[in-house]
Structure formats: C-alpha cells, structure tokens
C-alpha positions as CSV (number, residue, x, y, z in Angstrom):
1,M,7.2,33.9,-22.2
2,R,8.3,30.9,-24.2
3,L,11.0,30.1,-21.7
4,T,8.5,30.2,-18.9
5,F,6.1,27.9,-20.8
6,L,8.9,25.4,-21.4
7,L,9.9,25.5,-17.7
8,L,6.2,24.8,-16.8
9,L,6.1,21.8,-19.2
10,C,9.3,20.5,-17.5
11,L,7.7,20.8,-14.1
12,L,4.4,19.1,-15.0
13,P,5.8,15.5,-14.7
14,L,7.3,16.3,-11.3
15,A,4.0,17.8,-10.1
16,S,2.1,14.7,-11.2
17,H,4.6,12.1,-10.0
18,A,3.7,9.8,-7.2
19,Q,0.2,11.0,-6.6
20,L,-2.6,9.0,-5.0
21,A,-5.4,7.9,-7.3
22,S,-8.6,9.9,-7.7
23,P,-11.3,8.8,-5.3
24,N,-14.4,6.7,-6.2
25,E,-18.0,7.8,-5.6
26,Q,-17.7,7.0,-1.9
27,G,-14.7,9.4,-1.7
28,L,-12.3,6.4,-1.2
29,S,-8.9,5.7,-2.7
30,Y,-5.9,3.7,-1.6
31,G,-3.6,5.6,0.8
32,H,-0.7,3.8,2.4
33,V,1.0,0.8,4.1
34,H,2.6,1.5,7.5
35,L,5.7,-0.5,8.3
36,N,7.5,-1.2,11.7
37,V,11.2,-1.1,11.0
38,T,14.4,-1.0,13.1
39,D,16.0,1.6,10.9
40,I,13.9,4.1,8.9
41,D,16.8,5.6,7.1
42,T,17.8,2.1,5.7
43,H,14.3,1.5,4.4
44,R,13.9,4.9,2.9
45,Q,17.2,4.6,1.1
46,I,16.2,1.2,-0.3
47,W,12.8,2.6,-1.6
48,A,14.5,5.7,-3.0
49,D,17.4,3.8,-4.7
50,H,15.5,0.8,-6.1
51,F,11.8,1.8,-6.3
52,N,12.2,5.5,-7.3
53,G,10.4,6.5,-4.1
54,V,10.3,10.1,-3.1
55,P,11.1,10.7,0.6
56,I,8.5,12.6,2.6
57,E,8.5,14.0,6.1
58,R,5.9,16.0,8.0
59,G,5.8,16.6,11.8
60,G,8.0,13.7,12.6
61,L,6.1,11.3,10.3
62,R,8.5,9.9,7.7
63,G,7.8,7.9,4.6
64,I,8.2,7.3,0.9
65,R,5.8,8.4,-1.9
66,L,5.2,6.2,-5.0
67,P,2.5,6.5,-7.7
68,N,-0.8,5.2,-6.2
69,M,0.5,4.8,-2.6
70,V,2.6,6.1,0.3
71,I,4.7,4.0,2.6
72,L,5.0,5.2,6.1
73,F,7.4,4.0,8.8
74,S,7.6,3.7,12.6
75,E,11.0,3.0,14.1
76,Q,10.4,0.0,16.3
77,A,11.2,-3.7,16.0
78,A,8.5,-5.7,14.3
79,S,7.0,-8.6,16.4
80,A,6.8,-10.8,13.3
81,G,7.5,-10.6,9.6
82,S,4.6,-10.0,7.2
83,R,4.4,-13.6,6.0
84,E,3.2,-14.7,9.4
85,T,0.3,-12.3,9.3
86,V,-3.0,-11.9,7.4
87,M,-1.4,-9.1,5.5
88,D,1.1,-11.4,3.8
89,H,2.6,-8.8,1.4
90,F,2.0,-5.8,-0.8
91,G,2.9,-5.6,-4.5
92,V,4.2,-3.1,-7.0
93,K,4.4,-3.1,-10.8
94,V,7.7,-2.3,-12.6
95,R,8.2,-1.6,-16.3
96,N,11.4,-3.7,-16.7
97,I,11.7,-6.4,-14.0
98,Q,15.0,-7.8,-15.3
99,K,16.6,-4.3,-15.0
100,W,15.3,-4.1,-11.5
101,I,16.5,-7.6,-10.6
102,D,20.0,-6.9,-11.9
103,Q,20.3,-3.7,-9.9
104,W,18.9,-5.4,-6.8
105,I,21.4,-8.2,-7.0
106,A,24.3,-5.8,-7.8
107,A,23.5,-4.0,-4.6
108,G,24.0,-7.2,-2.7
109,Y,20.4,-8.0,-1.8
110,E,18.9,-11.5,-2.0
111,M,16.2,-12.3,-4.6
112,G,13.2,-14.5,-3.8
113,P,11.5,-16.7,-6.5
114,V,11.0,-15.3,-10.0
115,F,8.0,-16.8,-11.7
116,T,5.0,-16.2,-14.0
117,G,2.3,-14.5,-12.0
118,A,-1.5,-14.7,-11.9
119,E,-1.7,-12.3,-14.9
120,G,0.8,-14.0,-17.1
121,Q,3.6,-11.6,-16.4
122,T,7.1,-12.1,-14.9
123,N,6.8,-11.7,-11.1
124,A,9.4,-11.8,-8.3
125,Y,9.4,-11.7,-4.5
126,V,11.9,-9.9,-2.3
127,T,12.1,-9.7,1.5
128,L,13.2,-6.3,2.8
129,P,14.8,-5.9,6.2
130,D,12.5,-6.5,9.2
131,G,10.6,-9.2,7.3
132,V,8.7,-6.9,4.9
133,Y,7.6,-9.2,1.9
134,V,7.1,-7.4,-1.4
135,E,6.0,-8.8,-4.8
136,L,7.0,-7.2,-8.1
137,Q,5.1,-7.7,-11.3
138,E,6.4,-6.6,-14.8
139,D,4.1,-4.4,-16.9
140,Q,5.9,-3.1,-20.0
141,G,3.1,-0.6,-20.6
142,L,3.6,1.4,-17.5
143,H,4.0,5.2,-17.9
144,E,6.2,5.2,-14.8
145,E,9.1,3.0,-13.9
146,I,7.2,1.7,-10.9
147,T,3.8,2.0,-9.3
148,G,1.9,0.6,-6.3
149,Y,-0.4,-2.3,-7.3
150,H,-1.9,-4.6,-4.7
151,V,-2.1,-5.7,-1.1
152,H,-2.5,-9.4,-0.5
153,F,-4.5,-11.0,2.4
154,Y,-4.1,-14.6,3.4
155,S,-6.6,-16.3,5.8
156,P,-8.4,-19.6,6.3
157,R,-11.6,-17.4,5.8
158,S,-10.4,-15.4,2.8
159,E,-13.8,-15.4,1.0
160,Q,-15.6,-14.1,4.1
161,L,-12.9,-11.4,4.5
162,L,-13.4,-10.4,0.8
163,N,-17.1,-10.2,1.4
164,W,-16.6,-8.0,4.4
165,Y,-14.5,-5.5,2.4
166,T,-16.9,-5.4,-0.5
167,E,-19.9,-4.9,1.8
168,V,-18.3,-2.3,4.1
169,F,-16.7,-0.2,1.4
170,D,-19.3,-0.8,-1.4
171,L,-16.9,-2.5,-3.7
172,E,-17.3,-5.2,-6.4
173,V,-15.6,-8.6,-6.7
174,R,-13.3,-8.4,-9.8
175,P,-10.9,-11.3,-10.5
176,R,-7.2,-10.4,-11.1
177,G,-5.9,-12.9,-13.6
178,S,-6.2,-16.4,-12.1
179,I,-6.9,-14.9,-8.6
180,A,-10.7,-15.1,-8.4
181,H,-11.2,-13.3,-5.0
182,T,-10.1,-9.8,-5.5
183,S,-11.6,-6.3,-5.5
184,N,-10.4,-2.8,-6.3
185,V,-10.3,0.6,-4.8
186,P,-8.8,3.4,-6.9
187,G,-5.1,2.9,-7.0
188,M,-4.9,-0.6,-5.5
189,N,-6.1,-4.1,-5.9
190,L,-7.2,-6.0,-2.8
191,S,-6.4,-9.7,-3.3
192,F,-7.5,-12.5,-0.9
193,S,-6.0,-16.0,-0.9
194,H,-6.7,-19.1,1.3
195,S,-4.3,-20.0,4.1
196,N,-4.3,-23.5,5.6
197,N,-3.0,-22.0,8.9
198,E,-4.3,-19.2,11.1
199,R,-2.4,-15.9,10.6
200,L,-1.4,-13.3,13.1
201,P,-3.1,-9.9,13.4
202,T,-1.0,-7.1,12.0
203,Q,-0.6,-4.5,14.7
204,G,3.0,-4.5,15.9
205,T,4.2,-6.6,13.0
206,A,6.3,-5.7,9.9
207,I,3.2,-4.4,8.0
208,D,1.4,-2.8,11.0
209,H,-1.6,-1.6,9.0
210,I,-2.9,-0.5,5.6
211,G,-4.6,2.8,4.9
212,F,-7.3,4.3,2.8
213,E,-7.5,8.0,1.9
214,V,-11.0,9.4,2.3
215,E,-12.7,12.6,1.2
216,N,-14.8,14.0,4.0
217,L,-13.6,11.5,6.5
218,E,-15.8,12.6,9.4
219,A,-19.0,11.8,7.4
220,F,-17.4,8.6,6.1
221,C,-16.8,7.4,9.7
222,E,-20.3,8.3,10.7
223,A,-21.6,6.1,7.8
224,L,-19.4,3.2,8.9
225,A,-20.6,3.6,12.5
226,A,-24.2,3.4,11.2
227,K,-23.3,0.0,9.6
228,G,-22.2,-1.2,13.0
229,I,-18.4,-0.8,12.5
230,E,-16.6,-0.3,15.8
231,F,-13.6,2.1,15.8
232,D,-10.3,1.4,17.6
233,V,-9.5,5.1,17.2
234,P,-12.4,7.4,16.4
235,Y,-12.2,10.3,14.0
236,R,-9.7,12.9,15.1
237,E,-7.6,15.7,13.5
238,I,-3.8,15.8,14.0
239,E,-2.7,19.3,13.1
240,S,1.1,18.6,13.5
241,I,1.0,16.1,10.5
242,G,-1.9,17.7,8.6
243,L,-4.1,14.6,8.7
244,A,-7.5,13.6,10.0
245,I,-7.4,9.9,11.0
246,A,-9.4,7.0,12.3
247,F,-8.7,3.3,12.9
248,I,-10.6,0.1,12.7
249,T,-9.6,-3.6,12.5
250,D,-11.1,-6.0,10.0
251,P,-12.6,-9.4,11.1
252,Q,-9.3,-11.2,10.6
253,G,-7.0,-8.8,12.4
254,V,-5.7,-6.4,9.7
255,R,-5.5,-2.9,11.2
256,I,-6.9,-0.2,8.9
257,E,-6.3,3.5,9.1
258,F,-8.4,6.1,7.3
259,T,-6.8,9.4,6.5
260,E,-7.8,12.7,5.0
261,G,-5.0,14.9,3.8
262,L,-2.4,12.2,2.8
263,V,-3.1,13.2,-0.8
264,D,-1.3,16.5,-0.1
265,Y,2.0,14.8,1.1
C-alpha cells in the first residue's frame, strides 16, 4: 500500500501539468492560440524541446499543451507574419530566462531583443518559423519552468478594442505593470497597445485566431447573440475531436474561437 501511495504521489505532478486555468463566474477561461505553419512537426519539436510543451493529437487536430494554454496548428502557409496583424504576439513566462536564451542560441536559433519589460523583469522576443512572434518574461517565482501568460493586440483603436472585450465578456480593466490597457481571463492577460498603422485581420496569418474555453458553450453563445454578437460559425459539436466550437471576429479583425472540451486534451 505504501508503494502504491508513493506511486500516486509521483503521478500527481504529471496529472496537473499543463492544465487550463479554472473558469470564472461566466464559465470562461483562456484556451488556445491557433497557428498556420508550413511544417507542424518542426513547430511541435521546438515547443517540446524549448518550452516543455506536451504534444497532443486528437482526430487529426495536432498541438502542444502548456500550463494555462494550448497551441494548435494547421499545416498551411501563413499569408503574413503575426507582427503585421492586430494579434501581434503572444507571451509566456519562464523561470530562468538566461538558461532559456542559452539553450535557444545553442540550438542555432536567432534571438530578438532582450530588455526590461513592463513589469520590471527581463524579457525577450523570438520569431519562430512562419513569422510567429513570441515574447518571454522571466518570473523566478514560477512553480513550472514555463507557462502561458498573455496575448497582445496592436491597433490604432486599441482602447475601443479593450472596451469591446471587457463589455462582451464581462471583464475588468487591470493594468499590467506599465501597460495601462489590459484585462484578464483566467489563465491569460489580454494586453492592448496603440499602433500608428492599420493592422491586418488574423484569419490565414501566422496567428490565425485565439481561443477561449467555455463551460456550457451553447448557453454562452446564446447570451452573446442576445448582446448582438454575430457568429462566423455558430455553435456546433465536432465528435471526431471531442469539441464543441463557435467562431466570431472582434471589431478589429481578430478571429476568436470558443471551445468546450479543450480542457480534456
């Protein structure tokens, strides 16, 4: 019995690793980013080797699981890199950024700028194949080596876009360090910054869309429709991948997927 108990203790960290955050009162938590890439295997290897990602696959849907988020892939050439779009980049926290940088450079990948970020920590940018821009932020207090942290919108109308997200999803404005225009859903910060130039919508680009996981998605979609939100893809269940889904597009062209069931991946 003691051996069995010890084995269970060893398995507990594995069972809790890379889970999505618990939902808020609206049943909402952060779910995923979905990337268009020319070689899924290359991207999954990068995320497994350098970001401690756990490969997942179900019904032909392939991705990587991290604490607080999932990254899903479609194998198709992106029409533009993420820096050309409203969804400029997404960010992760790492416990030891210099260790991460050393391993990244040793593998032959190019580093972007290393700098002090909005919260006073060491940050760095990297561009993955196909123009996927990713920000890293050091946080020595992390329990994990790495965790999903934020998605960052850039638009000439960034404040209006923030207001749309807070109103539609019943969120509060909460600054993140020196970035005043941000909000949070469980598992992810939503940051909004001003762009002097118009940005492309996301569909077909490197970061095709972002995703929120929702409890009782059908009722959630009905509530959004009552607010006047129009759906690109209405609520539907896809048995082959074990998900219920729906799609909308925000006012600046960021495609949003809602899922129910991603938490089980």
